[in-house]
Backbone bond lengths (Angstrom), bond angles and torsions (degrees), N, CA, C in turn:
res aa  C-N    CA-C-N  psi(-1)  N-CA   C-N-CA  omega(-1)  CA-C   N-CA-C  phi
1 X - - - 1.460 - - 1.533 108.70 -
2 X 1.336 116.58 141.17 1.500 120.30 175.82 1.526 109.95 -111.46
3 X 1.298 111.97 126.90 1.520 118.09 -177.69 1.558 107.21 -64.89
4 X 1.316 116.35 140.38 1.484 120.70 -179.03 1.500 111.60 -84.12
5 X 1.345 112.75 158.65 1.488 117.42 168.34 1.515 108.95 -86.91
6 X 1.310 116.10 157.33 1.445 121.84 -179.68 1.472 109.85 -127.55
7 X 1.350 116.08 135.84 1.469 124.09 176.59 1.498 106.20 -126.00
8 X 1.365 113.17 117.09 1.510 121.20 -175.89 1.510 110.68 -115.46
9 X 1.320 117.38 122.26 1.486 122.03 171.85 1.497 108.10 -96.20
10 X 1.329 117.13 132.48 1.474 123.80 -178.17 1.513 108.35 -132.74
11 X 1.293 113.52 173.25 1.490 122.48 169.87 1.507 111.88 -145.48
12 X 1.318 116.48 148.72 1.449 118.78 -175.14 1.546 114.17 -59.14
13 X 1.286 118.77 -27.77 1.443 123.11 -178.84 1.531 113.65 -89.36
14 X 1.336 117.65 -2.74 1.433 122.19 -178.77 1.511 113.42 -74.76
15 X 1.303 119.08 119.98 1.490 121.34 -177.33 1.541 111.24 -75.14
16 X 1.328 117.98 -25.47 1.513 118.48 -176.06 1.503 112.66 -93.82
17 X 1.309 117.93 -17.04 1.477 122.16 -174.52 1.513 112.65 -58.30
18 X 1.332 119.93 -48.49 1.483 119.03 -176.31 1.561 110.93 -58.43
19 X 1.301 117.94 -41.04 1.468 120.76 -179.71 1.503 111.62 -63.84
20 X 1.302 117.95 -40.75 1.456 122.13 -178.29 1.535 108.86 -68.19
21 X 1.336 113.78 -43.01 1.471 120.04 179.27 1.557 110.66 -61.22
22 X 1.302 115.39 -46.50 1.467 118.56 178.68 1.518 112.61 -59.95
23 X 1.310 116.51 -44.70 1.467 121.97 -179.50 1.520 110.95 -63.11
24 X 1.349 116.74 -41.21 1.500 120.92 177.49 1.534 111.18 -65.06
25 X 1.297 115.70 -40.14 1.501 119.13 177.38 1.551 109.61 -60.93
26 X 1.301 116.60 -40.33 1.454 119.47 176.37 1.502 112.49 -62.88
27 X 1.321 117.87 -41.50 1.464 121.82 179.30 1.572 110.26 -67.25
28 X 1.283 115.78 -33.46 1.476 118.67 178.40 1.524 109.27 -67.77
29 X 1.333 116.53 -43.25 1.448 120.62 178.41 1.541 113.25 -60.99
30 X 1.346 115.50 -30.48 1.452 120.70 179.30 1.504 110.74 -81.13
31 X 1.312 117.57 -11.37 1.467 119.64 -179.25 1.510 112.37 90.43
32 X 1.340 118.96 9.94 1.466 120.00 177.50 1.487 111.97 -84.02
33 X 1.341 118.75 -11.07 1.441 125.20 175.78 1.511 109.28 -121.75
34 X 1.318 118.16 132.09 1.451 121.06 177.54 1.488 110.79 -76.66
35 X 1.303 119.68 -22.00 1.444 123.77 179.36 1.475 110.28 -175.01
36 X 1.365 115.61 157.29 1.466 122.29 -177.69 1.534 107.89 -136.90
37 X 1.362 115.12 122.69 1.474 119.34 173.06 1.499 108.06 -116.50
38 X 1.298 116.23 128.65 1.478 120.83 -179.72 1.534 107.01 -114.10
39 X 1.355 115.43 126.30 1.479 119.39 -177.19 1.516 109.98 -124.18
40 X 1.300 117.11 131.36 1.421 123.67 172.82 1.530 109.26 -76.49
41 X 1.321 117.28 116.22 1.444 120.31 -173.45 1.537 113.61 -58.91
42 X 1.322 116.07 -30.06 1.463 119.87 179.77 1.498 111.04 -72.86
43 X 1.338 119.50 -16.69 1.421 123.72 178.65 1.517 114.37 -95.48
44 X 1.325 116.43 -10.57 1.465 122.36 -178.28 1.479 112.46 -142.50
45 X 1.364 118.46 53.91 1.446 121.21 -176.97 1.487 114.68 -59.12
46 X 1.344 116.81 -38.43 1.462 119.08 -179.14 1.514 112.83 -64.54
47 X 1.297 114.09 -43.33 1.488 117.99 177.82 1.506 112.40 -64.54
48 X 1.331 115.84 -37.02 1.462 120.41 175.71 1.506 112.04 -62.90
49 X 1.291 116.27 -39.85 1.490 121.09 179.11 1.511 109.48 -65.81
50 X 1.316 117.81 -43.40 1.439 122.81 -176.13 1.594 109.43 -62.65
51 X 1.341 114.39 -33.05 1.483 118.25 -178.39 1.525 113.56 -92.10
52 X 1.357 115.53 -3.24 1.435 120.31 177.37 1.566 113.99 78.06
53 X 1.330 114.24 27.02 1.469 119.07 178.21 1.524 108.41 -76.19
54 X 1.342 114.45 122.28 1.502 119.92 -179.53 1.477 110.70 -114.43
55 X 1.338 119.22 -20.22 1.476 120.22 179.75 1.534 107.17 -153.60
56 X 1.260 114.83 166.15 1.506 120.70 178.85 1.518 109.08 -125.79
57 X 1.337 115.97 155.04 1.459 128.42 -3.22 1.536 111.89 -68.11
58 X 1.324 113.83 139.64 1.498 121.93 176.61 1.527 106.22 -124.98
59 X 1.324 116.47 124.09 1.408 122.36 -174.67 1.509 113.63 -123.26
60 X 1.294 119.82 128.62 1.450 124.54 169.06 1.501 106.00 -103.51
61 X 1.315 116.84 116.45 1.487 122.03 -177.90 1.528 107.37 -119.02
62 X 1.292 116.43 97.06 1.459 118.23 -172.96 1.522 107.72 66.34
63 X 1.309 118.38 -123.33 1.440 123.23 177.98 1.533 111.04 -94.63
64 X 1.324 117.78 -2.14 1.476 120.57 177.55 1.497 112.73 -86.59
65 X 1.322 116.79 147.55 1.460 123.96 171.66 1.527 108.56 -120.71
66 X 1.307 115.69 121.67 1.499 122.74 -177.69 1.502 107.90 -121.58
67 X 1.313 115.75 132.35 1.476 121.79 178.45 1.477 112.24 -119.38
68 X 1.322 117.20 151.96 1.409 120.30 177.79 1.546 112.81 84.28
69 X 1.330 113.09 178.48 1.473 116.65 -179.90 1.504 114.22 -66.96
70 X 1.309 117.50 138.59 1.458 124.49 177.41 1.512 107.88 -128.22
71 X 1.348 118.46 137.56 1.454 120.73 176.31 1.505 108.31 -76.40
72 X 1.355 116.39 159.61 1.494 118.99 173.33 1.504 113.45 -51.55
73 X 1.361 115.98 -40.91 1.473 118.69 -178.98 1.502 111.33 -66.32
74 X 1.328 117.34 -38.88 1.512 121.83 177.48 1.520 109.77 -64.77
75 X 1.300 118.26 -43.18 1.425 123.10 -177.95 1.586 109.08 -63.55
76 X 1.323 116.40 -41.82 1.426 120.93 179.62 1.537 109.31 -63.62
77 X 1.317 115.71 -41.14 1.472 119.81 -178.90 1.550 109.90 -64.65
78 X 1.305 115.60 -41.52 1.487 119.64 -178.73 1.553 108.97 -68.67
79 X 1.304 116.75 -39.28 1.481 119.96 179.38 1.499 109.12 -59.84
80 X 1.358 114.79 -45.39 1.474 119.96 179.35 1.479 112.40 -63.84
81 X 1.355 116.16 -42.52 1.490 119.40 176.48 1.502 112.50 -61.54
82 X 1.343 115.42 -41.45 1.473 118.04 -175.42 1.522 110.66 -65.74
83 X 1.320 116.92 -21.68 1.460 120.58 178.78 1.524 113.59 -91.76
84 X 1.349 116.90 -10.94 1.439 121.59 -173.63 1.556 109.00 -90.22
85 X 1.327 117.65 147.60 1.457 120.12 179.01 1.531 114.57 -60.59
86 X 1.320 116.46 -30.50 1.470 118.51 179.06 1.531 114.71 -104.68
87 X 1.315 113.13 18.81 1.485 117.83 -175.30 1.547 109.82 -67.61
88 X 1.331 119.25 -35.45 1.426 120.17 -176.99 1.541 113.17 -61.50
89 X 1.358 115.26 -35.35 1.454 118.90 179.13 1.498 111.07 -62.79
90 X 1.340 117.20 -40.59 1.472 121.57 178.14 1.512 111.58 -64.87
91 X 1.330 116.13 -39.93 1.465 121.19 176.93 1.515 112.90 -62.78
92 X 1.302 115.89 -47.71 1.487 122.17 178.48 1.517 110.07 -62.30
93 X 1.299 117.73 -41.09 1.440 121.40 179.75 1.502 111.72 -61.03
94 X 1.315 116.00 -44.21 1.479 119.06 179.75 1.499 112.07 -63.89
95 X 1.342 116.60 -41.88 1.469 121.66 178.61 1.512 108.22 -59.21
96 X 1.321 118.04 -45.34 1.485 121.71 -173.65 1.548 107.16 -71.04
97 X 1.322 117.95 -40.42 1.400 120.07 179.80 1.556 113.14 -62.78
98 X 1.306 114.11 -25.14 1.507 121.31 177.77 1.532 110.89 -93.20
99 X 1.374 118.49 5.19 1.406 121.39 178.08 1.522 114.61 73.52
100 X 1.354 117.30 21.33 1.481 121.15 -176.33 1.533 109.20 -93.75
101 X 1.292 114.67 64.12 1.466 119.21 -179.89 1.530 114.55 -64.07
102 X 1.346 114.33 -38.61 1.471 117.42 -179.66 1.478 112.62 -59.74
103 X 1.367 115.89 -39.93 1.393 121.17 179.97 1.528 112.99 -64.06
104 X 1.322 115.46 -39.78 1.426 120.44 177.80 1.556 110.79 -67.10
105 X 1.310 116.55 -45.78 1.447 120.96 178.77 1.483 111.48 -59.47
106 X 1.356 117.20 -42.88 1.449 122.24 179.86 1.517 111.29 -63.33
107 X 1.318 116.78 -42.77 1.453 122.74 -179.35 1.486 111.81 -60.84
108 X 1.359 114.89 -46.82 1.451 121.68 -176.21 1.569 111.56 -71.04
109 X 1.305 117.39 -28.62 1.459 119.77 174.10 1.521 111.38 -68.47
110 X 1.342 114.22 -40.30 1.458 118.71 178.45 1.527 112.38 -75.56
111 X 1.330 118.23 -32.46 1.441 123.39 -174.77 1.518 109.83 -136.31
112 X 1.305 118.22 70.42 1.474 122.63 -173.95 1.523 113.00 -62.85
113 X 1.326 118.53 -12.13 1.505 120.53 177.35 1.509 111.66 -66.17
114 X 1.322 117.56 -14.73 1.470 120.66 -177.90 1.523 112.34 -88.50
115 X 1.304 117.68 -1.19 1.469 120.02 -177.54 1.524 112.98 -61.86
116 X 1.327 116.02 -28.52 1.465 120.17 177.36 1.519 110.66 -61.16
117 X 1.352 117.01 -38.16 1.432 119.98 177.73 1.511 111.85 -62.55
118 X 1.299 115.89 -38.18 1.451 121.45 178.84 1.497 109.62 -63.15
119 X 1.295 119.09 -46.84 1.478 122.28 -176.48 1.521 107.68 -66.62
120 X 1.339 117.04 -34.16 1.444 119.05 178.95 1.499 116.02 -59.66
121 X 1.371 116.59 -24.38 1.438 121.52 -178.69 1.519 111.39 -64.00
122 X 1.334 115.92 -28.18 1.510 120.74 179.31 1.462 111.11 -64.36
123 X 1.324 119.34 -26.83 1.466 123.23 -174.60 1.523 112.95 -84.97
124 X 1.295 117.80 -5.68 1.477 119.16 179.29 1.506 110.54 -65.40
125 X 1.349 115.48 138.32 1.430 120.15 -178.14 1.535 112.12 -58.62
126 X 1.299 115.35 -43.62 1.500 120.51 178.69 1.519 105.32 -103.11
127 X 1.335 116.57 109.44 1.472 118.75 -178.07 1.569 107.82 -113.49
128 X 1.335 118.45 101.62 1.457 116.94 175.57 1.570 108.75 -56.41
129 X 1.305 113.90 139.41 1.485 119.18 -173.11 1.541 108.72 -60.14
130 X 1.338 119.30 -34.23 1.444 118.79 -176.18 1.520 109.30 -70.65
131 X 1.384 117.62 -32.35 1.464 118.73 177.76 1.499 110.13 -71.25
132 X 1.338 117.41 -43.03 1.441 120.65 -179.00 1.570 112.17 -62.91
133 X 1.312 115.15 -41.36 1.464 118.66 176.64 1.496 111.85 -69.01
134 X 1.352 117.80 -33.06 1.442 121.70 179.42 1.567 108.79 -69.65
135 X 1.293 116.93 -41.11 1.512 119.20 177.04 1.511 109.70 -58.44
136 X 1.331 115.37 -46.40 1.463 119.11 -179.05 1.536 110.87 -61.44
137 X 1.318 116.50 -47.70 1.474 119.73 -179.96 1.534 113.18 -59.04
138 X 1.310 114.88 -42.99 1.476 119.39 -179.42 1.492 112.29 -68.34
139 X 1.313 117.01 -43.34 1.508 119.29 178.30 1.524 111.30 -62.61
140 X 1.316 117.23 -36.35 1.450 121.15 179.06 1.523 111.50 -68.64
141 X 1.316 117.42 -24.16 1.495 121.97 179.51 1.501 112.62 -87.67
142 X 1.300 118.02 -8.15 1.491 118.76 -177.14 1.536 112.71 -70.71
143 X 1.320 116.34 149.08 1.464 117.71 172.11 1.542 112.14 -56.41
144 X 1.311 115.77 150.01 1.484 120.34 -176.54 1.480 112.82 -55.62
145 X 1.321 119.54 -40.69 1.495 122.13 -176.12 1.525 109.14 -67.95
146 X 1.332 117.08 -36.99 1.448 119.24 179.98 1.528 110.62 -68.15
147 X 1.286 117.84 -43.43 1.447 121.88 178.10 1.552 109.52 -65.90
148 X 1.319 117.90 -38.86 1.455 122.06 179.92 1.539 111.04 -60.99
149 X 1.338 114.44 -30.17 1.447 118.61 -178.69 1.569 112.04 -70.30
150 X 1.330 115.32 -12.73 1.443 122.26 178.01 1.555 113.55 -89.62
151 X 1.339 115.68 2.37 1.487 118.91 -175.98 1.515 114.22 -51.27
152 X 1.333 118.90 -46.91 1.478 119.04 -179.90 1.555 112.78 -58.53
153 X 1.370 113.52 -42.66 1.463 118.40 -178.69 1.535 108.71 -67.18
154 X 1.328 118.51 -40.11 1.472 120.90 -176.95 1.525 109.61 -68.09
155 X 1.335 117.90 -38.88 1.423 119.92 177.23 1.538 110.71 -63.38
156 X 1.270 116.10 -39.64 1.487 118.99 176.15 1.523 111.62 -66.79
157 X 1.324 117.31 -35.43 1.463 121.16 -179.21 1.531 108.24 -66.05
158 X 1.332 117.21 -30.59 1.422 120.35 -178.49 1.503 113.66 -71.31
159 X 1.374 116.76 -9.41 1.426 120.35 -179.95 1.545 111.67 -105.96
160 X 1.312 115.71 7.76 1.485 119.39 -178.21 1.507 110.62 -69.90
161 X 1.327 116.00 153.23 1.457 122.71 -178.64 1.533 109.82 -70.30
162 X 1.319 118.72 -34.31 1.469 123.44 -178.94 1.499 108.84 -73.00
163 X 1.336 117.27 121.01 1.458 119.38 -177.88 1.493 113.64 -64.71
164 X 1.352 115.13 -24.99 1.499 117.82 177.27 1.498 111.53 -64.44
165 X 1.263 117.84 -34.69 1.455 122.26 -179.98 1.488 108.78 -73.04
166 X 1.315 119.25 -40.65 1.466 122.54 175.83 1.535 110.04 -63.74
167 X 1.324 117.95 -35.68 1.456 119.65 175.04 1.505 112.09 -65.34
168 X 1.326 117.00 -43.46 1.455 122.69 174.60 1.530 110.76 -55.40
169 X 1.345 113.57 -47.75 1.421 118.20 -175.58 1.526 111.49 -64.47
170 X 1.340 117.66 -38.66 1.429 120.64 179.64 1.524 110.90 -64.23
171 X 1.334 116.79 -39.06 1.478 120.62 -179.20 1.565 108.00 -66.02
172 X 1.312 117.83 -47.24 1.476 119.12 -174.16 1.558 110.51 -73.97
173 X 1.317 118.21 -34.18 1.452 120.86 176.99 1.531 110.21 -63.84
174 X 1.299 117.73 -31.13 1.438 122.79 176.42 1.520 114.34 -66.07
175 X 1.351 115.18 -16.33 1.483 117.72 176.19 1.474 115.41 -87.42
176 X 1.369 115.25 -4.19 1.449 120.31 -177.43 1.530 112.09 -103.44
177 X 1.357 114.98 141.61 1.467 121.50 174.33 1.524 107.45 -92.46
178 X 1.313 117.96 80.23 1.464 121.29 -172.09 1.507 109.72 -146.52
179 X 1.312 115.53 136.04 1.457 120.23 179.76 1.522 109.54 -66.54
180 X 1.299 117.07 -38.63 1.433 120.37 178.69 1.505 111.21 -62.60
181 X 1.367 117.52 -40.78 1.443 120.46 175.30 1.508 112.03 -63.36
182 X 1.287 117.70 -43.89 1.461 122.35 178.82 1.533 110.78 -62.32
183 X 1.286 118.21 -41.78 1.457 121.98 178.86 1.510 111.23 -61.71
184 X 1.357 116.42 -43.28 1.427 119.35 177.60 1.522 112.68 -66.44
185 X 1.311 116.88 -39.22 1.447 120.39 177.74 1.503 111.78 -61.94
186 X 1.335 115.36 -38.41 1.507 120.03 177.56 1.546 108.94 -61.45
187 X 1.288 117.18 -40.00 1.480 120.57 -178.87 1.579 106.34 -68.79
188 X 1.362 118.50 -39.99 1.430 120.09 -178.72 1.514 113.01 -68.49
189 X 1.285 117.91 -17.45 1.465 120.74 176.67 1.546 110.56 -65.22
190 X 1.321 116.48 -15.94 1.491 122.38 176.16 1.508 112.73 -108.88
191 X 1.359 113.57 19.91 1.487 117.74 -178.44 1.518 110.88 -64.60
192 X 1.329 119.38 150.75 1.463 121.41 177.39 1.532 116.63 -63.95
193 X 1.387 114.22 -20.50 1.458 116.67 -177.33 1.491 109.77 -99.49
194 X 1.347 120.13 131.56 1.487 124.22 -176.45 1.544 112.54 -61.06
195 X 1.289 118.43 -35.75 1.497 120.22 -178.31 1.518 110.83 -67.51
196 X 1.320 115.39 -41.21 1.499 118.03 175.02 1.471 113.95 -61.91
197 X 1.379 115.74 -40.90 1.463 118.44 179.40 1.485 109.52 -65.96
198 X 1.305 120.15 -39.30 1.459 123.57 -177.26 1.532 110.57 -63.97
199 X 1.325 115.78 -48.76 1.482 120.90 -179.83 1.513 111.13 -63.78
200 X 1.336 117.81 -39.66 1.447 120.69 -179.33 1.533 110.51 -66.48
201 X 1.305 114.18 -42.64 1.508 116.96 -179.34 1.509 109.38 -65.25
202 X 1.304 118.38 -43.46 1.449 121.44 177.72 1.558 112.71 -58.16
203 X 1.334 113.16 -41.91 1.453 118.52 -177.42 1.552 112.51 -66.84
204 X 1.338 114.50 -26.10 1.469 117.98 178.49 1.549 113.84 -82.78
205 X 1.340 114.17 -17.36 1.491 118.26 -178.64 1.525 111.32 -87.84
Protein backbone atom coordinates (compact mmCIF):
# COMPACT_ATOMS: atom_id res chain seq x y z
CA UNK A 1 0.00 0.00 0.00
CA UNK A 2 1.17 3.54 -0.77
CA UNK A 3 0.41 6.30 1.70
CA UNK A 4 -1.56 9.16 0.08
CA UNK A 5 -0.69 12.82 -0.05
CA UNK A 6 -3.08 15.26 1.63
CA UNK A 7 -4.03 18.77 0.53
CA UNK A 8 -6.05 20.76 3.08
CA UNK A 9 -7.71 24.12 2.43
CA UNK A 10 -8.43 26.15 5.56
CA UNK A 11 -9.50 29.65 6.59
CA UNK A 12 -8.66 31.67 9.71
CA UNK A 13 -12.33 31.89 10.68
CA UNK A 14 -12.99 28.15 10.25
CA UNK A 15 -13.77 26.51 13.62
CA UNK A 16 -13.18 22.95 12.39
CA UNK A 17 -9.96 23.51 10.42
CA UNK A 18 -7.49 23.42 13.35
CA UNK A 19 -8.78 20.03 14.53
CA UNK A 20 -8.56 18.53 11.04
CA UNK A 21 -5.06 19.94 10.56
CA UNK A 22 -3.90 18.55 13.90
CA UNK A 23 -5.30 15.11 13.11
CA UNK A 24 -3.66 15.08 9.68
CA UNK A 25 -0.32 16.07 11.18
CA UNK A 26 -0.65 13.11 13.53
CA UNK A 27 -1.35 10.76 10.62
CA UNK A 28 1.68 12.12 8.78
CA UNK A 29 3.90 11.49 11.78
CA UNK A 30 2.61 7.90 11.89
CA UNK A 31 3.48 7.42 8.23
CA UNK A 32 -0.14 7.12 7.09
CA UNK A 33 0.32 10.22 4.92
CA UNK A 34 3.15 10.68 2.44
CA UNK A 35 2.84 14.43 2.71
CA UNK A 36 0.58 17.23 3.93
CA UNK A 37 0.06 20.63 2.30
CA UNK A 38 -2.08 23.19 4.12
CA UNK A 39 -3.36 26.16 2.12
CA UNK A 40 -5.16 29.25 3.40
CA UNK A 41 -8.02 29.67 0.92
CA UNK A 42 -7.80 33.47 1.16
CA UNK A 43 -4.20 33.28 -0.03
CA UNK A 44 -4.90 31.02 -3.00
CA UNK A 45 -8.40 31.80 -4.32
CA UNK A 46 -7.58 30.88 -7.93
CA UNK A 47 -6.24 27.47 -6.96
CA UNK A 48 -9.30 26.88 -4.80
CA UNK A 49 -11.57 27.75 -7.72
CA UNK A 50 -9.71 25.39 -10.05
CA UNK A 51 -10.17 22.54 -7.57
CA UNK A 52 -13.83 23.34 -6.92
CA UNK A 53 -13.34 24.30 -3.27
CA UNK A 54 -16.54 25.94 -2.03
CA UNK A 55 -16.14 25.65 1.73
CA UNK A 56 -13.55 24.70 4.32
CA UNK A 57 -12.20 22.49 5.65
CA UNK A 58 -11.73 20.92 2.22
CA UNK A 59 -9.42 17.93 1.97
CA UNK A 60 -8.01 16.05 -0.98
CA UNK A 61 -6.67 12.75 0.32
CA UNK A 62 -5.11 10.83 -2.52
CA UNK A 63 -7.94 10.63 -5.06
CA UNK A 64 -10.62 11.28 -2.43
CA UNK A 65 -12.19 14.67 -1.74
CA UNK A 66 -13.68 15.18 1.72
CA UNK A 67 -15.54 18.30 2.81
CA UNK A 68 -16.61 19.51 6.22
CA UNK A 69 -15.51 18.45 9.67
CA UNK A 70 -13.96 14.99 10.01
CA UNK A 71 -13.08 13.28 13.28
CA UNK A 72 -9.55 11.92 13.79
CA UNK A 73 -10.99 8.39 13.53
CA UNK A 74 -12.72 9.21 10.23
CA UNK A 75 -9.57 10.77 8.81
CA UNK A 76 -7.55 7.71 9.80
CA UNK A 77 -10.10 5.47 8.10
CA UNK A 78 -10.01 7.52 4.91
CA UNK A 79 -6.21 7.60 4.88
CA UNK A 80 -6.14 3.80 5.17
CA UNK A 81 -8.78 3.47 2.44
CA UNK A 82 -6.87 5.81 0.14
CA UNK A 83 -3.86 3.52 0.43
CA UNK A 84 -5.83 0.30 -0.10
CA UNK A 85 -6.34 -1.26 -3.55
CA UNK A 86 -10.12 -1.39 -3.07
CA UNK A 87 -10.39 1.95 -1.29
CA UNK A 88 -11.91 3.78 -4.26
CA UNK A 89 -14.90 1.42 -4.30
CA UNK A 90 -15.69 2.30 -0.69
CA UNK A 91 -15.37 6.00 -1.44
CA UNK A 92 -17.67 5.83 -4.46
CA UNK A 93 -20.17 3.75 -2.51
CA UNK A 94 -20.38 6.36 0.24
CA UNK A 95 -20.86 9.17 -2.27
CA UNK A 96 -23.67 7.28 -3.99
CA UNK A 97 -25.29 6.33 -0.70
CA UNK A 98 -25.36 10.06 0.12
CA UNK A 99 -26.87 10.90 -3.26
CA UNK A 100 -23.74 12.71 -4.47
CA UNK A 101 -24.02 11.66 -8.10
CA UNK A 102 -22.44 14.83 -9.44
CA UNK A 103 -19.32 14.24 -7.38
CA UNK A 104 -19.00 10.70 -8.71
CA UNK A 105 -19.57 11.80 -12.30
CA UNK A 106 -17.00 14.57 -11.96
CA UNK A 107 -14.41 12.24 -10.45
CA UNK A 108 -14.82 9.65 -13.21
CA UNK A 109 -14.58 12.28 -15.93
CA UNK A 110 -11.30 13.47 -14.43
CA UNK A 111 -10.04 9.99 -13.62
CA UNK A 112 -11.82 7.43 -15.84
CA UNK A 113 -9.49 4.67 -14.62
CA UNK A 114 -11.68 4.39 -11.53
CA UNK A 115 -14.78 3.32 -13.47
CA UNK A 116 -13.91 -0.33 -12.75
CA UNK A 117 -14.41 0.37 -9.05
CA UNK A 118 -17.88 1.72 -9.82
CA UNK A 119 -18.85 -1.36 -11.79
CA UNK A 120 -17.54 -3.55 -8.99
CA UNK A 121 -20.17 -2.13 -6.63
CA UNK A 122 -22.85 -4.00 -8.57
CA UNK A 123 -21.28 -7.31 -7.54
CA UNK A 124 -21.64 -6.72 -3.82
CA UNK A 125 -23.89 -9.27 -2.15
CA UNK A 126 -25.79 -6.53 -0.30
CA UNK A 127 -26.55 -3.74 -2.74
CA UNK A 128 -28.44 -0.79 -1.22
CA UNK A 129 -30.99 0.28 -3.80
CA UNK A 130 -29.72 3.87 -3.77
CA UNK A 131 -26.20 2.69 -4.57
CA UNK A 132 -27.38 0.36 -7.35
CA UNK A 133 -29.50 3.12 -8.90
CA UNK A 134 -26.62 5.56 -8.54
CA UNK A 135 -24.21 3.23 -10.33
CA UNK A 136 -26.69 2.87 -13.18
CA UNK A 137 -27.23 6.64 -13.45
CA UNK A 138 -23.51 7.39 -13.46
CA UNK A 139 -22.66 4.70 -16.02
CA UNK A 140 -25.38 6.03 -18.31
CA UNK A 141 -23.85 9.51 -18.06
CA UNK A 142 -20.34 8.41 -19.04
CA UNK A 143 -18.88 9.32 -22.45
CA UNK A 144 -19.33 6.57 -25.00
CA UNK A 145 -15.63 5.75 -25.24
CA UNK A 146 -15.32 5.36 -21.46
CA UNK A 147 -18.31 3.02 -21.33
CA UNK A 148 -17.00 1.10 -24.34
CA UNK A 149 -13.82 0.46 -22.41
CA UNK A 150 -15.90 -1.61 -19.98
CA UNK A 151 -17.00 -4.08 -22.65
CA UNK A 152 -14.90 -7.00 -21.32
CA UNK A 153 -16.21 -6.45 -17.79
CA UNK A 154 -19.81 -6.17 -19.01
CA UNK A 155 -19.50 -9.37 -21.06
CA UNK A 156 -18.21 -11.15 -17.96
CA UNK A 157 -21.04 -9.66 -15.90
CA UNK A 158 -23.51 -11.19 -18.35
CA UNK A 159 -22.24 -14.65 -17.39
CA UNK A 160 -22.71 -14.22 -13.63
CA UNK A 161 -24.90 -16.69 -11.75
CA UNK A 162 -26.94 -13.89 -10.12
CA UNK A 163 -29.71 -12.90 -12.53
CA UNK A 164 -29.61 -9.33 -11.22
CA UNK A 165 -26.10 -8.97 -12.55
CA UNK A 166 -27.08 -10.41 -15.91
CA UNK A 167 -29.96 -7.93 -15.99
CA UNK A 168 -27.55 -5.07 -15.27
CA UNK A 169 -25.20 -6.34 -17.96
CA UNK A 170 -28.01 -6.51 -20.53
CA UNK A 171 -29.01 -2.93 -19.78
CA UNK A 172 -25.47 -1.54 -20.07
CA UNK A 173 -24.58 -3.63 -23.12
CA UNK A 174 -27.59 -2.09 -24.80
CA UNK A 175 -25.91 1.31 -24.50
CA UNK A 176 -22.96 0.18 -26.62
CA UNK A 177 -22.67 0.18 -30.40
CA UNK A 178 -20.71 -3.06 -30.53
CA UNK A 179 -21.11 -6.33 -32.37
CA UNK A 180 -19.81 -8.21 -29.35
CA UNK A 181 -22.43 -6.51 -27.18
CA UNK A 182 -25.20 -7.35 -29.64
CA UNK A 183 -24.06 -10.97 -29.85
CA UNK A 184 -24.15 -11.30 -26.08
CA UNK A 185 -27.58 -9.65 -25.92
CA UNK A 186 -28.85 -12.16 -28.47
CA UNK A 187 -27.67 -14.96 -26.20
CA UNK A 188 -29.30 -13.29 -23.19
CA UNK A 189 -32.63 -13.28 -25.01
CA UNK A 190 -32.67 -17.02 -24.22
CA UNK A 191 -31.66 -16.55 -20.58
CA UNK A 192 -33.46 -18.75 -18.00
CA UNK A 193 -34.68 -15.67 -16.12
CA UNK A 194 -37.59 -13.69 -17.65
CA UNK A 195 -36.30 -10.29 -16.49
CA UNK A 196 -32.98 -10.85 -18.21
CA UNK A 197 -34.73 -11.92 -21.42
CA UNK A 198 -36.95 -8.84 -21.34
CA UNK A 199 -34.11 -6.36 -20.81
CA UNK A 200 -31.98 -8.02 -23.49
CA UNK A 201 -34.81 -7.99 -26.03
CA UNK A 202 -35.55 -4.31 -25.29
CA UNK A 203 -31.86 -3.47 -25.66
CA UNK A 204 -31.75 -5.02 -29.13
CA UNK A 205 -34.82 -3.11 -30.34
